[in-house]
N, C-alpha and C positions, 0 to 999 in steps of 0.2 A: 540837498543833504537830508536824509530821512530823520525824522524826529525820533529820539531815543525813547523807547517805551519800557525797556527793562534797565532802569538806571543802575541797578546793582551790578550788572555785567560790566559796565565801564568803571564804576567806582571800586569794585571788589566787594566780596561778601562781608568782609569785616568792616565795622563802623570805624570812623576816624576817631582816634584816641590820642590823648596827650601822654607821651611816654618819656620818662626821664632819660637824660643822656647816659646814665649808668646802666640802662636796661638793655644791655647787649649780650646775646648769647656768646658763650666762650668761643673765641676764634681758635682755629687749629693751624698748625704748620702744614706746608705742602706735603702731600703723600706721594708715594712713588707713582710713576706713570706706566702705561702699558708698553710692552716691548714691540719694536718694529721688526718685521721680517724683511729680507732682501727684496728689492724690486724685481718684478717678473714680467717678461714680455707676454702679452696676451695674444698678439698676432706677430708674425715674423715672416713676411713675404712681400713681394713687390706690388701687391694689389693696393690700389689707392683707397685707403680707409679714411672716410670723411664723416663728419658728425659722429656723435657717440652718445650712448645712454647707458646708465648703470642702475641696477636694482638688485635686491637681495630677497630670496624667497624665505618662507617660514622655516624651511629646513636648513637655512644658512647657505644654500647654494647661491653663488654670485653669478649674475648674468651681465655681459657687456654686449650691447647691440651697436651696429655700425652700418654705414653705407659703402658699397663699392661703386665708385663713379668712373671706373676705367672706361666703360661705355655707358654714358648717361642715359641714352635711350633704352638701355637694358640694365638698369640699376639692379644690383644685387643687395638685398637686405639680409644681414646675417647676425647671429648671436653666438657668442662663445660662453661656455659654462665652466665654472670651477666648483668642484665638490669638496675641496680641501682648504677652504678659506683663502683662496687666491694663490696657492703655491704651484698648482698646475692647472692648465686650461685645456678644454676640448678643442677639437678642430671646429672651424666655422659651421654652424647649423643654419640651414636656409630658412628664412622667414617669408620672403617674397622675392619675385624677380619678373623680368619681362616687360616692365614699364619704367618710365623715368620717375624716380622718387626723390623728394626734395628735403624731407625732414622726418625725424623719428622721435618717439618717446616710449618709455617702458615702465611698467610697474608689476609687482608680483604679490599674490596673496594665496590663501588656501585653495582658491578655485583655479589657480594656474598663473600663467605668464600673460600679461596684457600688453599688447604692442599697438602703437599708433604709427601710421605712415601717411605722408602727404604725397599724393600723386600729382605730377606736373603734366600739363598738356598745353599746346599752343595752336591757335588757328588765326584766321583773319581778324577775329574780334579781339584778340589779345592773348595774354597768358592767364592760365587758370590753375589753381591748386586746390585739390579736394582732399578731404580727410577720410581715412579708412581705419578700421579696427580689426585686429585679428588676435586670436587667443591660442595658447598652447596648454594642453592638459597633461603633457608628458615631459615636462621640464625642458622644453625647447626643442625636442626631437622633431616634432611636427607642429604645424600651425594650421588653423582653419582658413578657409577662403576669406580674404579681406572683404569686409562689408562697410559700406559708406555710412558715415555719421553726419546727419544734417544735410542741408542743401546749399551750404555756403561754398563759394568756389574761388576765393582768393585768400586761402588760409596761410598765414605767415608764422604764427607762434602757437605752440601746442604744449600742453602738460597733461599727464594722466596720473591719478593717484587713487588709492583704494582705502576704504574705511568701513569696518563692520559689514562687509559683503556688498557695499555700494561702490560703484565706479564713478569717478568724477573726471571730466575732461574739460580743460580750458582751451579755448581756441580764439584767435584774433582773426577777423575777416577784414582784410586790408582793401577797402574800396576807396581808391584815390588817396587823398590826405584826410579822410574821415573814417578811420578804422572803427569797426564794431566788435564788441567783445561778448563771448557767450560761455556759459557753463552748461555742459551736457551731463545729465545724471542718468545712470542706469542701475536699477536695483536688481536686475536679473542677469548679471554677468555679460552685458553687452548685447543682449537680444533686442532690447528697445531702449531708446534714448529720449529724454525730455530736454528740449532746448530752452534755456533760461537766459535771456539777455541780461548782461551786467550793465546797469545804467545808474546814473546819479552819483557816481564816485570819481568822476574825472576820467583821464586817459590811463588805461590799464596796460602798461607796457611791461613785458617780461616778468610776470608775477611769480612769486613763490607762495605756496599755500600749505597751511597746516589744518588738519581736521581732527577734532577730539571733543568729547563731552557735548556733542550736539552743536558745536560752534565751528564755522569755517572762518579761519583768519587768513587774510591775504595782504601781502606787502608787494608793492609794485612801483615802477618808475614812470614818470610822466613823459611827455613828448611835445616838441615844438613849444607852443605857448602854455603848456601845462606841465612844467618841469618840477623836479624834486621827487623825493621818495615819499610814498603815501602808504597808509595802513587803513584797512576796512575789514569789517566782519559781518557775517550773516548768521542769524540764529534760527532761520527757517529753511535751511538746506539749500540756500542759494537763490531763493525767490526774491529776496530784497536784501539791501545792504545798509549797514550803519557806517557812517563816515562820509568823506575821507578825513583822516587825521594826519597831520604833517609829521613825518619822521625825521627828515634830514636837516631841519633847522637851517643853519647858515652854510650848508654844504654847497658845492659848486652847482652851476645851472645844468650841467650835463651828467649829474650823478645818475647811476643806473644799476641794473642787474642786482637787486636786493635778494637776500636769502633770509628765511625766518626759522626760528626754533623756539619752542615753548618749554619752559622748565618751571614746574610748580605754578606760582602766580605771576611769573615774569615772562614777557615776550622779548626775545632777543633778535636783533637784525644786524647783518653786515651788508655793505654795498660798496660799489666803486664810487669814489668821491673825488671830484676834480676842483675843489675849492682852491688848491694851490696852483692851478693851471695844468696839472697833470694828474693822472688817476692814482689814488691810494686806496687802501682797504680801511674803511671806517666801521666802527662798531658802536651801537646804541642799544639801550634796553628801556622797557617800560614796565612798571609794576602796577599800573592802573588801567591795563588793557588798551593802551594806545592813546590815552588822553594826554599824557605828557611823556617826554623822553629825556634820557640823560644826555649831556653833551657828548659829541662824537669823540671816540678815541681811535687814533691811527694805529693799526696793527702791524703794518709792514715798516721796516726800518729804512727803506730807501725808495727812490722814485719808481713809479709804475708797478704798483701791485694791482692785479685785476683778476677777474673771473673767480671771485671768492665763493666758497661753499661753507655751509654751517650746519652742524647737528649737535643735539644734546643726547648724551647717553649716561650710563651709570657712573662714568668717570668725571663728566663735566661737559663743558662746551668745547667743541673742536672747530677750528677754522683752518681751511687750506686755501691757498691761492697761488696764482702764477706771478712770479716776479721777473720783470724783463730787464736783462742786463745788456751792457754794451761791450765792445771789444776791449775798451780800456777801463772796465769796471762798471759802475752804475751809470746808466744813461742820464743825460740832462735834457733829453728831448725824446719824443716818441720815435722820430726818424733815426735816432742813433741806437735804438734798442735792437739787438741782434738775436737773442734767444732767451727762452724762458726757463726758469727753475721753479719747481713746486715746493712750497714751504708750509709748515704746520705750526700752530700755537694752540695751547690748551689753557682753559680757565676752570679752576675747581671751586671758585667762590662766587659763582653767578655773574661773571663778567667784570668783577672789580679789579682783578689782577690777572696777568697772563704770563705763561711760561716764556722762556726764550724761544726764538725761532729755531725750528728743526728742519733741516733740508731733507725733503722726501725723495725727489728725483735726483738721479746721479748722472744725468746727461752732461756731456761736454760739448763745447762749441766746435762745430766742424763747418767752416765757411765753404761756399757762400750759402747763406740762408736768408730768404726774403720774407718780409712781413706779409701776412700775419702767420707765417709758417715757422715760428721759432721752434727751438728744440723741444720744449714742453709747453703745452697749451690746453685750454679747455678742460680743466681738472674737474672731476666728479667725486662725490663723497657720500657713502651710505653706511648705515649702522648694521652690524652683525648682532647676533644674540649676545655676544660679549666682544667688545672691540668694534673696529670699523675698517672699511676698505676704501681705497682711492683708485681712480682710473684717470689717465690723461692721454692725450695725443702727443706723440713724440717723433721728432724727425732727426734724431741724433746721427743716424747713418745716411741721411739724405732721402729716406723714404718714410712716408707716414706709417707708423705703427701705434698700437695701443699698449701701454704699460700699466701695471698695477702694483700697489704695495699695501700690505695689511698690517694693522696694529692689533695686538692681542687684547688691549684694553685693560682697564683697572676699575676701581670703585667697588661698590657693593651691589649685587643684583637683588632684584625684588624678592626672589624666593628665599634669600638668606635672612630676611627680616621677619622676626617673630611677632613683635608688637611695638606700638608707640604709646607711651603714657606721659601725662603732664599734670602737675598740680601747682597751685599758687597759694601762699599764705596770705592772711589779711594784712601782713606787713609789706606786701608787694614783692616777695621773693618767689621766683619761679624756678622749678626744677623739672626738666624733661628727661626721659629715658627712652632710648631706642635699643631694644634687646634683639640680638642676633641669635641664630640657631647654633653657631659654633664660633670659635675664636680664630678662624682662618682669615679674617679680614683686619687683623690688628694693624693699626697705622693708616688705614684707608680713611677717606673722608666721606661723610654724609652731608647733605645740604638740608638743614631745617629752615622753616619759615616762621617768623614771629610777626603776625599780622601782615603776611605777604612779603615781608622783607627777608631775603635769604641770608642765612648765616652758616658757614661751613663749620663742622665739628668733627673731631677725630674719634675714631673707634679705638678704644682701649680694651684689649682682651675680647670680651663677648658683648660689649655694649658701648654706647656713646651717651654721656650724661651731662649735657650742658646746663648752665644756670644763668639766671638773670635777676636783677634787682631794680628797685625803684619803679615798679609797675603799679598802676591803679586801674580799677575797673575791669571790664571783661576783655579777654584777648584770645587769639586763636594760634595754636601751635600746629604746624603741619610738616610733613616729610616731603620735600620737593624732589630730592634725589637720593635713592631711586624713587620715582614717582608712581602713583597709582597703587601703592602697597597698603597703606593705612589711611583711614579717614582722619581728617583734622580733629584736634581735641580743643574744646572750649574750656577756658579756665576763668575763675573770678578772683581777682586780686584785692577785692575790697574797695 
């Protein structure tokens, strides 16, 4: 474990203070949520659509990528595009073909659409999987010739993401039972890549990654003798790592597939948790950058919640997952689960409370369906400029297809915020004011932070004006949602 050299990053920028119990910003009732559109088939043909990846471009175009394994030796890699927030979709656009491809990943930014594909080959020496990168500059209409990334030849897990013009790729090279993990970094849109081994933080299985403010945050699952959900971060662009920090606490030994979202000063994580002997969706958060975590909260109401996805947007925290059902209701074992349904929950108060479950997919059970080919599976979740969209594999008619459903979103966007002000009297009374540009967001929720502790506050007319009492010393008031709009304000309460 690397020695922490920038202690403030872990402890938070605000010093530890003694705050009276009465010093709570005014809590607000739940505001209205975004409206859901009807689900839409992205693909509707007998082609075998396997694996899938979802991303959203800067212009709100939605891209769904998938593999056609009808003829594995001549795998087709395709992407469908929606220009109207998921209401209609293009015909499949070709990414690559003519080779056996095994896995995919996708990201989008101002420079175009960035796709990863893993090429499979087999000879007398064994099976080999190599990683390739290709880019589209015309919204998926055409793609460049795939170029190999690195020299590793047993690639099993991949992720790609973009931040401030820099591309990052995670790849696991599976050599026997001793996998090696790498971060590839390209500052020139995929022309050249720097390979950075990820070492010193344990077994990095199926990570999810967030990059912002010069910090790479990663949450991941262990494997074999290194079990549990872990968290680590890098402050030097992936050259070294701080951690690992234990996330899952008393979760089950096979807990896996974590997802991360950062909102203000809090890190939020969901993962598959098998502490009860079968998988459920658990949620935890940290307000001290991973040093400590809240007790896990189960988000699904019944057995076998899995494949959870998490994001933070102007409305709050969104979680979607696949819930596996049986012929006679909820299954009491994995073998009795027959098909999946996609569900959604929302938290507007930084993960302290959650909305009721909302059913996203409308698939019905049409037997026989064999595991792991349930009706709805492998759900994906991505933010739009306002709202979010989902994508999942669906076999409701006996054939693999991709379906999508979009939510229009709620909350207050950053460009609606005019300013944040805060002041505190020498008697310990704090008043904060967030002024908006108009009164079109009356009743919505903002998320303020008092010394990194999130507090939801309601908009009344054209402003939100929470108060607190019983404060002493210096404190920090920040706007966590929408984030990145206003700098935190320091106040002195005497």
